[in-house]
All heavy atoms as an XYZ file, in Angstrom:
799
protein
N    -170.504   -113.956   -186.579
C    -171.940   -113.907   -186.597
C    -172.341   -112.481   -186.959
O    -171.883   -111.525   -186.339
C    -172.480   -114.299   -185.224
C    -173.950   -114.325   -185.164
S    -174.408   -115.056   -183.588
C    -176.052   -114.584   -183.578
N    -173.283   -112.354   -187.879
C    -173.682   -111.012   -188.291
C    -174.552   -110.349   -187.239
O    -175.219   -111.018   -186.456
C    -174.449   -111.247   -189.587
C    -174.901   -112.644   -189.524
C    -173.896   -113.394   -188.691
N    -174.544   -109.048   -187.200
C    -175.387   -108.281   -186.262
C    -176.852   -108.430   -186.666
O    -177.184   -108.346   -187.847
C    -175.006   -106.803   -186.293
C    -173.714   -106.534   -185.571
O    -173.292   -107.319   -184.747
N    -173.079   -105.427   -185.908
N    -177.731   -108.653   -185.645
C    -179.152   -108.725   -185.989
C    -179.658   -107.354   -186.423
O    -179.118   -106.319   -186.038
C    -179.828   -109.186   -184.712
C    -178.834   -108.996   -183.641
C    -177.473   -108.887   -184.268
N    -180.697   -107.387   -187.198
C    -181.250   -106.129   -187.688
C    -181.851   -105.321   -186.551
O    -182.225   -105.871   -185.516
C    -182.298   -106.409   -188.762
O    -183.432   -106.983   -188.150
N    -181.970   -104.006   -186.701
C    -182.552   -103.169   -185.650
C    -183.991   -103.573   -185.335
O    -184.426   -103.484   -184.184
C    -182.497   -101.758   -186.215
C    -181.497   -101.796   -187.305
C    -181.445   -103.205   -187.802
N    -184.728   -104.060   -186.313
C    -186.095   -104.500   -186.069
C    -186.119   -105.698   -185.127
O    -186.926   -105.762   -184.192
C    -186.789   -104.835   -187.398
C    -188.246   -105.287   -187.284
C    -189.086   -104.152   -186.716
C    -188.763   -105.748   -188.625
N    -185.221   -106.643   -185.329
C    -185.146   -107.818   -184.443
C    -184.730   -107.417   -183.033
O    -185.207   -107.978   -182.049
C    -184.152   -108.837   -185.007
S    -184.763   -109.735   -186.425
N    -183.823   -106.454   -182.938
C    -183.366   -106.006   -181.625
C    -184.509   -105.369   -180.837
O    -184.598   -105.518   -179.623
C    -182.222   -105.009   -181.776
C    -180.920   -105.631   -182.187
C    -179.823   -104.599   -182.348
O    -180.069   -103.389   -182.387
N    -178.575   -105.075   -182.452
N    -185.403   -104.678   -181.538
C    -186.531   -104.047   -180.847
C    -187.642   -105.031   -180.535
O    -188.331   -104.893   -179.530
C    -187.082   -102.899   -181.674
C    -186.191   -101.674   -181.591
C    -186.816   -100.503   -182.274
N    -186.207   -100.452   -183.611
C    -186.758    -99.951   -184.686
N    -187.947    -99.417   -184.621
N    -186.133    -99.953   -185.835
N    -187.851   -106.025   -181.361
C    -188.956   -106.959   -181.173
C    -188.630   -108.121   -180.244
O    -189.524   -108.704   -179.643
C    -189.422   -107.504   -182.528
C    -190.112   -106.513   -183.445
C    -190.477   -107.191   -184.749
C    -191.340   -105.937   -182.786
N    -187.379   -108.489   -180.117
C    -186.990   -109.653   -179.319
C    -187.445   -109.551   -177.854
O    -188.022   -110.507   -177.322
C    -185.475   -109.880   -179.404
C    -184.959   -111.120   -178.685
C    -185.582   -112.374   -179.292
C    -183.451   -111.175   -178.744
N    -187.259   -108.421   -177.161
C    -187.734   -108.358   -175.768
C    -189.252   -108.530   -175.666
O    -189.745   -109.179   -174.733
C    -187.307   -106.973   -175.289
C    -186.243   -106.535   -176.211
C    -186.507   -107.218   -177.510
N    -190.002   -107.985   -176.590
C    -191.464   -108.101   -176.544
C    -191.916   -109.537   -176.805
O    -192.849   -110.022   -176.175
C    -192.112   -107.150   -177.550
C    -191.895   -105.719   -177.169
C    -191.029   -104.844   -177.734
C    -192.525   -105.032   -176.101
N    -191.084   -103.622   -177.094
C    -192.005   -103.722   -176.079
C    -193.471   -105.378   -175.153
C    -192.411   -102.767   -175.155
C    -193.867   -104.426   -174.238
C    -193.338   -103.142   -174.235
N    -191.247   -110.213   -177.721
C    -191.583   -111.618   -178.006
C    -191.304   -112.471   -176.773
O    -192.108   -113.324   -176.383
C    -190.804   -112.126   -179.244
C    -190.968   -113.623   -179.424
C    -191.255   -111.382   -180.491
N    -190.174   -112.232   -176.123
C    -189.842   -112.988   -174.896
C    -190.868   -112.722   -173.801
O    -191.271   -113.646   -173.082
C    -188.442   -112.616   -174.417
S    -187.127   -113.177   -175.496
N    -191.305   -111.482   -173.676
C    -192.285   -111.128   -172.659
C    -193.625   -111.821   -172.929
O    -194.262   -112.329   -172.006
C    -192.465   -109.613   -172.611
C    -193.370   -109.065   -171.526
C    -192.811   -109.400   -170.154
C    -193.533   -107.571   -171.674
N    -194.045   -111.875   -174.183
C    -195.316   -112.537   -174.515
C    -195.240   -114.036   -174.263
O    -196.174   -114.644   -173.747
C    -195.692   -112.257   -175.976
C    -196.150   -110.834   -176.202
S    -196.855   -110.469   -177.822
C    -196.043   -111.517   -178.934
N    -194.130   -114.657   -174.585
C    -193.971   -116.102   -174.359
C    -193.990   -116.396   -172.861
O    -194.628   -117.342   -172.407
C    -192.671   -116.610   -175.033
C    -192.355   -118.033   -174.609
C    -192.796   -116.506   -176.541
N    -193.291   -115.589   -172.084
C    -193.271   -115.795   -170.627
C    -194.653   -115.547   -170.033
O    -195.092   -116.263   -169.134
C    -192.248   -114.868   -169.981
N    -195.369   -114.536   -170.524
C    -196.708   -114.239   -170.017
C    -197.686   -115.359   -170.282
O    -198.516   -115.708   -169.451
N    -197.606   -115.991   -171.455
C    -198.519   -117.100   -171.742
C    -198.174   -118.305   -170.892
O    -199.063   -119.036   -170.472
C    -198.453   -117.491   -173.245
O    -197.306   -116.990   -173.838
C    -199.688   -117.191   -173.988
N    -196.923   -118.516   -170.617
C    -196.541   -119.658   -169.784
C    -197.051   -119.480   -168.358
O    -197.472   -120.438   -167.715
C    -195.029   -119.822   -169.791
N    -197.047   -118.260   -167.878
C    -197.520   -118.010   -166.517
C    -199.049   -117.965   -166.441
O    -199.633   -118.296   -165.425
C    -196.948   -116.695   -165.995
C    -195.450   -116.669   -165.752
C    -195.009   -115.265   -165.346
C    -195.050   -117.675   -164.699
N    -199.690   -117.560   -167.507
C    -201.139   -117.386   -167.477
C    -201.884   -118.716   -167.560
O    -203.027   -118.807   -167.159
C    -201.580   -116.481   -168.617
N    -201.270   -119.729   -168.072
C    -201.959   -121.008   -168.236
C    -201.238   -122.091   -167.429
O    -200.405   -122.819   -167.952
C    -201.992   -121.387   -169.715
N    -201.554   -122.226   -166.144
C    -200.900   -123.266   -165.350
C    -201.397   -124.653   -165.767
O    -202.484   -124.801   -166.312
C    -201.324   -122.946   -163.913
C    -202.596   -122.205   -164.055
C    -202.503   -121.462   -165.354
N    -200.602   -125.634   -165.515
C    -200.977   -127.009   -165.852
C    -202.149   -127.455   -164.977
O    -202.335   -126.979   -163.861
C    -199.783   -127.922   -165.655
N    -202.925   -128.387   -165.495
C    -204.106   -128.886   -164.767
C    -203.718   -129.530   -163.439
O    -204.433   -129.446   -162.468
C    -204.872   -129.889   -165.637
C    -205.604   -129.267   -166.789
C    -206.749   -128.377   -166.338
O    -207.403   -128.701   -165.334
O    -206.959   -127.336   -166.970
N    -202.584   -130.182   -163.393
C    -202.192   -130.869   -162.155
C    -201.833   -129.879   -161.046
O    -201.854   -130.216   -159.884
C    -201.041   -131.825   -162.412
C    -199.756   -131.126   -162.810
C    -198.656   -132.120   -163.045
C    -197.384   -131.359   -163.440
N    -196.278   -132.257   -163.629
N    -201.475   -128.633   -161.399
C    -201.122   -127.637   -160.400
C    -202.342   -126.996   -159.748
O    -202.232   -126.383   -158.692
C    -200.264   -126.538   -161.025
C    -198.887   -127.059   -161.426
O    -198.492   -128.112   -160.899
O    -198.239   -126.410   -162.261
N    -203.501   -127.126   -160.352
C    -204.696   -126.509   -159.799
C    -205.225   -127.363   -158.653
O    -205.380   -128.565   -158.785
C    -205.767   -126.338   -160.870
C    -205.370   -125.335   -161.928
C    -206.440   -125.167   -162.981
O    -207.437   -125.872   -162.967
N    -206.225   -124.223   -163.875
N    -205.487   -126.719   -157.531
C    -205.970   -127.410   -156.343
C    -207.352   -126.876   -156.023
O    -207.572   -125.668   -155.997
C    -205.016   -127.163   -155.148
C    -205.538   -127.830   -153.901
C    -203.623   -127.647   -155.488
N    -208.286   -127.761   -155.770
C    -209.641   -127.351   -155.401
C    -209.723   -127.261   -153.887
O    -209.826   -128.282   -153.203
C    -210.672   -128.343   -155.942
C    -210.719   -128.321   -157.448
O    -210.488   -127.284   -158.048
N    -210.997   -129.458   -158.054
N    -209.641   -126.055   -153.366
C    -209.715   -125.839   -151.923
C    -211.173   -125.753   -151.501
O    -212.008   -125.235   -152.245
C    -208.991   -124.552   -151.548
C    -207.499   -124.528   -151.832
C    -206.933   -123.152   -151.529
C    -206.785   -125.573   -151.025
N    -211.498   -126.219   -150.297
C    -212.885   -126.097   -149.837
C    -213.226   -124.627   -149.589
O    -212.375   -123.835   -149.195
C    -212.901   -126.894   -148.534
C    -211.474   -126.924   -148.091
C    -210.640   -126.889   -149.345
N    -214.464   -124.291   -149.825
C    -214.912   -122.922   -149.595
C    -214.995   -122.642   -148.104
O    -215.372   -123.510   -147.322
C    -216.269   -122.698   -150.243
C    -216.293   -122.820   -151.762
C    -217.710   -122.654   -152.265
C    -215.389   -121.787   -152.392
N    -214.634   -121.439   -147.714
C    -214.730   -121.048   -146.315
C    -215.830   -120.016   -146.165
O    -216.139   -119.271   -147.082
C    -213.408   -120.442   -145.813
O    -213.098   -119.312   -146.605
C    -212.284   -121.453   -145.887
N    -216.422   -119.994   -144.991
C    -217.467   -119.026   -144.698
C    -216.842   -117.884   -143.904
O    -216.170   -118.105   -142.910
C    -218.591   -119.676   -143.863
O    -219.052   -120.818   -144.566
C    -219.722   -118.717   -143.647
N    -217.048   -116.681   -144.375
C    -216.518   -115.512   -143.685
C    -217.537   -115.001   -142.678
O    -218.731   -114.974   -142.960
C    -216.194   -114.412   -144.694
C    -215.133   -114.748   -145.732
C    -214.969   -113.590   -146.701
C    -213.811   -115.056   -145.066
N    -217.058   -114.616   -141.513
C    -217.922   -114.065   -140.472
C    -217.467   -112.643   -140.180
O    -216.294   -112.410   -139.928
C    -217.849   -114.897   -139.191
C    -218.307   -116.310   -139.382
N    -219.620   -116.654   -139.480
C    -217.609   -117.462   -139.507
C    -219.717   -117.947   -139.653
N    -218.497   -118.471   -139.681
N    -218.378   -111.718   -140.200
C    -218.062   -110.322   -139.929
C    -218.810   -109.870   -138.691
O    -220.011   -110.049   -138.585
C    -218.456   -109.431   -141.114
C    -218.294   -107.967   -140.827
C    -217.038   -107.384   -140.805
C    -219.393   -107.165   -140.550
C    -216.877   -106.040   -140.536
C    -219.240   -105.820   -140.275
C    -217.989   -105.268   -140.275
O    -217.845   -103.946   -140.002
N    -218.074   -109.299   -137.766
C    -218.675   -108.713   -136.580
C    -218.201   -107.274   -136.495
O    -217.004   -107.016   -136.416
C    -218.248   -109.473   -135.308
O    -218.584   -110.845   -135.470
C    -218.946   -108.924   -134.087
N    -219.126   -106.358   -136.497
C    -218.781   -104.951   -136.450
C    -218.287   -104.578   -135.058
O    -218.813   -105.046   -134.046
C    -219.996   -104.099   -136.808
O    -219.692   -102.733   -136.619
N    -217.293   -103.718   -135.014
C    -216.790   -103.222   -133.731
C    -217.772   -102.262   -133.083
O    -217.682   -101.985   -131.898
C    -215.437   -102.531   -133.924
C    -214.307   -103.489   -134.243
C    -214.039   -104.463   -133.109
O    -214.061   -104.046   -131.934
O    -213.807   -105.639   -133.406
N    -218.697   -101.764   -133.861
C    -219.673   -100.827   -133.310
C    -220.710   -101.514   -132.425
O    -221.488   -100.844   -131.757
C    -220.372   -100.077   -134.440
C    -219.448    -99.174   -135.266
C    -220.217    -98.532   -136.407
C    -218.806    -98.122   -134.402
N    -220.720   -102.837   -132.393
C    -221.661   -103.567   -131.547
C    -221.422   -103.237   -130.072
O    -222.361   -103.111   -129.289
C    -221.528   -105.091   -131.793
C    -222.317   -105.895   -130.791
C    -221.956   -105.421   -133.203
N    -220.144   -103.055   -129.708
C    -219.802   -102.783   -128.302
C    -219.765   -101.298   -127.971
O    -219.392   -100.916   -126.872
C    -218.451   -103.402   -127.991
C    -218.474   -104.922   -128.048
C    -217.146   -105.475   -127.736
N    -216.293   -105.201   -128.896
C    -215.080   -105.675   -129.066
N    -214.548   -106.422   -128.156
N    -214.393   -105.393   -130.139
N    -220.128   -100.458   -128.907
C    -220.072    -99.012   -128.695
C    -221.075    -98.576   -127.628
O    -222.218    -98.994   -127.626
C    -220.386    -98.288   -130.007
C    -220.440    -96.793   -129.846
C    -219.290    -96.052   -129.694
C    -221.659    -96.136   -129.828
C    -219.344    -94.680   -129.542
C    -221.725    -94.767   -129.674
C    -220.559    -94.037   -129.529
N    -220.610    -97.766   -126.708
C    -221.482    -97.205   -125.680
C    -221.518    -95.695   -125.900
O    -220.492    -95.033   -125.841
C    -220.959    -97.508   -124.278
C    -220.977    -98.976   -123.943
C    -220.418    -99.244   -122.556
O    -219.882    -98.355   -121.904
N    -220.537   -100.469   -122.100
N    -222.689    -95.203   -126.159
C    -222.856    -93.779   -126.405
C    -222.647    -92.951   -125.146
O    -222.601    -93.465   -124.030
N    -222.527    -91.668   -125.329
C    -222.330    -90.749   -124.209
C    -223.601    -90.666   -123.377
O    -224.704    -90.581   -123.904
C    -221.966    -89.357   -124.730
C    -221.835    -88.338   -123.637
C    -220.695    -88.278   -122.853
C    -222.860    -87.435   -123.373
C    -220.574    -87.350   -121.844
C    -222.745    -86.503   -122.359
C    -221.599    -86.466   -121.600
O    -221.489    -85.550   -120.597
N    -223.429    -90.715   -122.081
C    -224.562    -90.517   -121.173
C    -224.204    -89.393   -120.207
O    -223.051    -89.270   -119.780
C    -224.873    -91.791   -120.363
O    -223.697    -92.201   -119.662
C    -225.314    -92.926   -121.273
N    -225.180    -88.589   -119.894
C    -224.946    -87.481   -118.961
C    -224.678    -88.012   -117.565
O    -225.252    -89.009   -117.133
C    -226.164    -86.559   -118.909
C    -226.265    -85.701   -120.157
O    -225.221    -85.386   -120.740
O    -227.398    -85.357   -120.539
N    -223.807    -87.347   -116.859
C    -223.537    -87.680   -115.472
C    -224.283    -86.688   -114.598
O    -224.559    -85.561   -115.008
C    -222.043    -87.613   -115.183
C    -221.237    -88.622   -115.959
C    -219.751    -88.509   -115.645
O    -219.308    -87.596   -114.953
N    -218.985    -89.432   -116.164
N    -224.574    -87.112   -113.403
C    -225.275    -86.232   -112.477
C    -224.394    -85.027   -112.154
O    -223.191    -85.157   -111.932
C    -225.614    -86.985   -111.199
N    -224.975    -83.858   -112.133
C    -224.237    -82.640   -111.827
C    -224.138    -82.519   -110.310
O    -225.104    -82.745   -109.589
C    -224.964    -81.406   -112.421
C    -224.226    -80.129   -112.055
C    -225.082    -81.549   -113.920
N    -222.947    -82.180   -109.852
C    -222.757    -82.003   -108.413
C    -221.983    -80.709   -108.183
O    -221.417    -80.139   -109.097
C    -222.013    -83.188   -107.813
C    -220.619    -83.388   -108.369
C    -219.945    -84.605   -107.765
O    -220.522    -85.308   -106.969
N    -218.717    -84.853   -108.152
N    -221.949    -80.308   -106.977
C    -221.235    -79.091   -106.614
C    -219.737    -79.283   -106.836
O    -219.188    -80.346   -106.558
C    -221.513    -78.773   -105.143
O    -220.568    -77.854   -104.652
N    -219.085    -78.256   -107.341
C    -217.656    -78.376   -107.568
C    -216.899    -78.513   -106.249
O    -215.854    -79.158   -106.189
C    -217.128    -77.193   -108.377
C    -217.226    -75.854   -107.697
C    -218.247    -74.988   -107.757
C    -216.242    -75.275   -106.843
N    -217.984    -73.875   -106.993
C    -216.740    -74.033   -106.415
C    -214.988    -75.666   -106.386
C    -216.041    -73.188   -105.577
C    -214.290    -74.819   -105.547
C    -214.815    -73.602   -105.147
N    -217.449    -77.945   -105.195
C    -216.801    -78.104   -103.887
C    -216.849    -79.563   -103.425
O    -215.862    -80.092   -102.923
C    -217.470    -77.222   -102.835
C    -217.156    -75.761   -102.997
C    -217.793    -74.958   -101.857
N    -217.766    -73.544   -102.127
C    -216.801    -72.729   -101.714
N    -215.801    -73.207   -101.032
N    -216.853    -71.447   -101.992
N    -218.012    -80.205   -103.626
C    -218.124    -81.622   -103.259
C    -217.179    -82.472   -104.100
O    -216.554    -83.407   -103.593
C    -219.564    -82.100   -103.448
C    -220.551    -81.504   -102.464
C    -221.990    -81.875   -102.804
O    -222.205    -82.714   -103.706
O    -222.897    -81.320   -102.168
N    -217.067    -82.153   -105.383
C    -216.167    -82.909   -106.258
C    -214.714    -82.745   -105.805
O    -213.962    -83.728   -105.733
C    -216.335    -82.451   -107.705
N    -214.323    -81.521   -105.480
C    -212.954    -81.291   -105.010
C    -212.699    -81.975   -103.678
O    -211.619    -82.524   -103.444
C    -212.671    -79.795   -104.893
C    -212.443    -79.146   -106.234
O    -212.301    -79.825   -107.241
N    -212.428    -77.811   -106.249
N    -213.680    -81.946   -102.778
C    -213.528    -82.617   -101.487
C    -213.365    -84.122   -101.679
O    -212.557    -84.760   -101.004
C    -214.720    -82.318   -100.579
C    -214.751    -80.865   -100.108
O    -213.698    -80.188   -100.223
O    -215.823    -80.416    -99.649
N    -214.141    -84.687   -102.604
C    -214.043    -86.133   -102.870
C    -212.656    -86.470   -103.407
O    -212.039    -87.453   -102.985
C    -215.100    -86.586   -103.868
C    -215.021    -88.077   -104.150
C    -216.095    -88.546   -105.127
N    -216.050    -89.977   -105.270
C    -215.267    -90.632   -106.125
N    -214.455    -89.962   -106.919
N    -215.278    -91.944   -106.191
N    -212.145    -85.675   -104.313
C    -210.803    -85.916   -104.851
C    -209.782    -85.873   -103.721
O    -208.881    -86.715   -103.656
C    -210.459    -84.891   -105.956
C    -209.001    -84.985   -106.365
C    -211.354    -85.097   -107.165
N    -209.928    -84.923   -102.818
C    -209.016    -84.849   -101.675
C    -209.125    -86.068   -100.772
O    -208.130    -86.577   -100.271
N    -210.353    -86.566   -100.566
C    -210.559    -87.742    -99.702
C    -209.956    -89.006   -100.294
O    -209.392    -89.821    -99.566
C    -212.057    -87.981    -99.483
C    -212.690    -87.140    -98.415
C    -214.075    -87.676    -98.027
N    -214.898    -88.027    -99.172
C    -215.732    -87.201    -99.828
N    -215.830    -85.944    -99.434
N    -216.448    -87.602   -100.842
N    -210.087    -89.197   -101.591
C    -209.649    -90.471   -102.170
C    -208.162    -90.493   -102.506
O    -207.619    -91.536   -102.846
C    -210.473    -90.839   -103.424
C    -210.246    -89.843   -104.547
C    -211.926    -90.992   -103.080
C    -210.913    -90.241   -105.845
N    -207.482    -89.369   -102.445
C    -206.045    -89.396   -102.664
C    -205.576    -88.583   -103.854
O    -204.451    -88.762   -104.308
N    -206.416    -87.747   -104.398
C    -205.984    -86.850   -105.477
C    -205.839    -87.539   -106.821
O    -206.462    -88.559   -107.088
N    -204.986    -86.985   -107.655
C    -204.844    -87.473   -109.026
C    -204.301    -88.886   -109.078
O    -204.557    -89.627   -110.024
C    -203.957    -86.532   -109.840
C    -202.541    -86.447   -109.350
C    -202.039    -85.562   -108.461
C    -201.473    -87.303   -109.731
N    -200.705    -85.804   -108.254
C    -200.326    -86.867   -109.026
C    -201.346    -88.394   -110.582
C    -199.092    -87.490   -109.149
C    -200.110    -89.008   -110.713
C    -198.994    -88.554   -110.001
N    -203.562    -89.302   -108.049
C    -203.003    -90.657   -108.043
C    -204.121    -91.708   -108.024
O    -203.992    -92.759   -108.620
C    -202.071    -90.840   -106.860
C    -200.767    -90.097   -107.006
C    -199.884    -90.305   -105.779
N    -198.654    -89.567   -105.879
C    -198.496    -88.308   -105.509
N    -199.506    -87.641   -105.001
N    -197.340    -87.709   -105.648
N    -205.206    -91.394   -107.327
C    -206.333    -92.331   -107.279
C    -206.952    -92.489   -108.667
O    -207.297    -93.594   -109.086
C    -207.386    -91.844   -106.284
N    -207.053    -91.388   -109.410
C    -207.616    -91.470   -110.762
C    -206.657    -92.168   -111.720
O    -207.077    -92.891   -112.616
C    -207.986    -90.081   -111.276
C    -209.174    -89.516   -110.542
C    -209.051    -88.409   -109.736
C    -210.421    -90.114   -110.653
C    -210.135    -87.889   -109.052
C    -211.514    -89.610   -109.971
C    -211.370    -88.502   -109.173
O    -212.444    -88.004   -108.500
N    -205.351    -91.973   -111.539
C    -204.374    -92.664   -112.374
C    -204.439    -94.167   -112.126
O    -204.389    -94.974   -113.058
C    -202.969    -92.129   -112.096
N    -204.585    -94.555   -110.838
C    -204.700    -95.977   -110.500
C    -206.007    -96.534   -111.060
O    -206.053    -97.659   -111.565
C    -204.640    -96.165   -108.988
C    -204.651    -97.606   -108.557
C    -204.521    -97.740   -107.053
C    -204.550    -99.188   -106.631
N    -204.465    -99.337   -105.177
N    -207.073    -95.743   -111.002
C    -208.370    -96.157   -111.547
C    -208.260    -96.417   -113.052
O    -208.771    -97.408   -113.568
C    -209.399    -95.067   -111.270
C    -210.781    -95.349   -111.799
C    -211.735    -94.212   -111.481
O    -212.140    -94.075   -110.317
O    -212.070    -93.451   -112.416
N    -207.563    -95.555   -113.754
C    -207.400    -95.728   -115.197
C    -206.536    -96.946   -115.512
O    -206.787    -97.659   -116.480
C    -206.788    -94.475   -115.803
N    -205.519    -97.203   -114.687
C    -204.609    -98.320   -114.940
C    -205.244    -99.666   -114.625
O    -205.021   -100.645   -115.333
C    -203.331    -98.141   -114.123
N    -206.040    -99.732   -113.567
C    -206.606   -101.024   -113.149
C    -208.008   -101.254   -113.658
O    -208.467   -102.385   -113.711
C    -206.628   -101.128   -111.614
O    -207.475   -100.102   -111.087
C    -205.232   -101.019   -111.027
N    -208.717   -100.184   -114.012
C    -210.100   -100.337   -114.454
C    -211.084   -100.428   -113.298
O    -212.279   -100.599   -113.503
N    -210.594   -100.335   -112.081
C    -211.444   -100.391   -110.886
C    -211.744    -98.968   -110.432
O    -210.859    -98.128   -110.415
C    -210.730   -101.143   -109.747
C    -210.349   -102.566   -110.096
C    -211.565   -103.432   -110.301
O    -212.579   -103.278   -109.627
N    -211.483   -104.344   -111.254
N    -212.990    -98.690   -110.045
C    -213.304    -97.337   -109.576
C    -212.569    -97.022   -108.274
O    -212.305    -97.894   -107.461
C    -214.822    -97.362   -109.364
C    -215.196    -98.796   -109.286
C    -214.145    -99.572   -110.042
N    -212.254    -95.756   -108.120
C    -211.546    -95.314   -106.920
C    -212.479    -95.397   -105.718
O    -213.641    -95.008   -105.793
C    -211.055    -93.887   -107.105
N    -211.996    -95.909   -104.587
C    -212.833    -95.968   -103.382
C    -213.037    -94.563   -102.818
O    -212.244    -93.659   -103.072
C    -212.020    -96.840   -102.420
C    -210.606    -96.657   -102.862
C    -210.662    -96.461   -104.356
N    -214.093    -94.400   -102.022
C    -214.366    -93.096   -101.426
C    -213.450    -92.776   -100.252
O    -213.377    -91.647    -99.820
C    -215.823    -93.009   -100.963
C    -216.722    -92.511   -102.086
O    -216.202    -91.895   -103.035
O    -217.930    -92.748   -102.007
N    -212.773    -93.781    -99.758
C    -211.843    -93.537    -98.650
C    -210.430    -93.835    -99.141
O    -210.210    -94.793    -99.872
C    -212.166    -94.444    -97.444
O    -212.126    -95.807    -97.871
C    -213.522    -94.127    -96.869
N    -209.457    -93.029    -98.768
C    -208.101    -93.249    -99.245
C    -207.456    -94.432    -98.539
O    -207.811    -94.775    -97.408
C    -207.383    -91.943    -98.874
C    -208.116    -91.451    -97.676
C    -209.554    -91.864    -97.897
N    -206.500    -95.086    -99.200
C    -205.754    -96.142    -98.512
C    -204.833    -95.506    -97.482
O    -204.577    -94.306    -97.512
C    -204.949    -96.787    -99.655
C    -204.836    -95.716   -100.692
C    -206.088    -94.891   -100.567
N    -204.355    -96.320    -96.554
C    -203.422    -95.803    -95.553
C    -202.204    -95.286    -96.297
O    -201.563    -96.009    -97.045
C    -203.019    -96.906    -94.587
N    -201.931    -94.026    -96.113
C    -200.873    -93.396    -96.910
C    -199.741    -92.926    -96.024
O    -199.911    -92.674    -94.833
C    -201.453    -92.223    -97.690
N    -198.612    -92.746    -96.643
C    -197.463    -92.187    -95.979
C    -197.712    -90.686    -95.836
O    -197.940    -90.001    -96.819
C    -196.221    -92.464    -96.838
C    -194.961    -91.871    -96.240
O    -194.988    -91.255    -95.172
N    -193.856    -92.077    -96.938
N    -197.690    -90.137    -94.631
C    -197.972    -88.709    -94.467
C    -196.947    -87.818    -95.161
O    -197.205    -86.661    -95.427
C    -197.965    -88.502    -92.956
C    -197.202    -89.644    -92.405
C    -197.397    -90.782    -93.365
N    -195.795    -88.361    -95.495
C    -194.753    -87.588    -96.138
C    -194.689    -87.851    -97.640
O    -193.757    -87.399    -98.305
C    -193.385    -87.902    -95.514
C    -193.350    -87.630    -94.049
N    -193.302    -86.358    -93.530
C    -193.379    -88.466    -92.974
C    -193.293    -86.424    -92.202
N    -193.342    -87.692    -91.848
N    -195.678    -88.550    -98.192
C    -195.633    -88.931    -99.605
C    -195.675    -87.737   -100.532
O    -195.096    -87.771   -101.608
C    -196.792    -89.873    -99.920
N    -196.316    -86.661   -100.120
C    -196.410    -85.489   -100.983
C    -195.195    -84.592   -100.946
O    -195.080    -83.666   -101.725
N    -194.275    -84.860   -100.057
C    -193.094    -84.017    -99.931
C    -192.075    -84.395   -100.980
O    -191.943    -85.541   -101.365
C    -192.477    -84.163    -98.544
C    -193.416    -83.750    -97.454
N    -193.004    -83.558    -96.167
C    -194.743    -83.496    -97.420
C    -194.021    -83.207    -95.401
N    -195.093    -83.181    -96.155
N    -191.315    -83.419   -101.402
C    -190.291    -83.679   -102.416
C    -188.965    -83.928   -101.692
O    -188.221    -83.017   -101.410
C    -190.165    -82.475   -103.360
C    -191.421    -82.238   -104.117
N    -191.763    -82.975   -105.217
C    -192.439    -81.352   -103.951
C    -192.917    -82.557   -105.695
N    -193.358    -81.576   -104.937
N    -188.684    -85.191   -101.465
C    -187.442    -85.534   -100.749
C    -186.526    -86.346   -101.634
O    -185.709    -87.111   -101.148
C    -187.769    -86.321    -99.481
C    -188.625    -85.521    -98.496
C    -188.970    -86.351    -97.276
O    -188.375    -87.424    -97.086
O    -189.835    -85.924    -96.503
N    -186.714    -86.237   -102.942
C    -185.823    -86.976   -103.833
C    -186.105    -88.463   -103.830
O    -185.215    -89.254   -104.084
N    -187.292    -88.881   -103.479
C    -187.648    -90.296   -103.533
C    -187.351    -91.046   -102.244
O    -187.514    -92.227   -102.161
N    -186.891    -90.368   -101.191
C    -186.610    -91.047    -99.915
C    -187.911    -91.393    -99.220
O    -188.893    -90.670    -99.312
C    -185.773    -90.142    -98.992
C    -184.420    -89.802    -99.531
C    -183.738    -88.885    -98.547
C    -182.431    -88.372    -99.100
N    -181.816    -87.390    -98.225
N    -187.889    -92.470    -98.495
C    -189.069    -92.859    -97.717
C    -188.705    -93.163    -96.295
O    -187.648    -93.501    -95.939
C    -189.750    -94.066    -98.320
C    -190.376    -93.720    -99.655
C    -191.285    -94.859   -100.137
O    -191.579    -95.780    -99.417
N    -191.728    -94.753   -101.354
């Protein structure tokens, strides 16, 4: 079999690409499916946005005393984890809980 000309060697890939592109661009009528239209609903996340509001200013001594009464930073950590506000009175606590004993109770 004789070698194809250099022109044919350069044009053959492009011809194949055009034939494949036309086959993909025109699907058969039986393959087309008429799907029902859907209605899109959009709800902005900004609907639930709560802007910043000022809190009442109080004495720093009163704030520190309150933190001491309710159990310190652990009360605020529990408040953040559960979503429930910290009570003004501390729960019954282990008097040795603040000591560093390697986790012994």
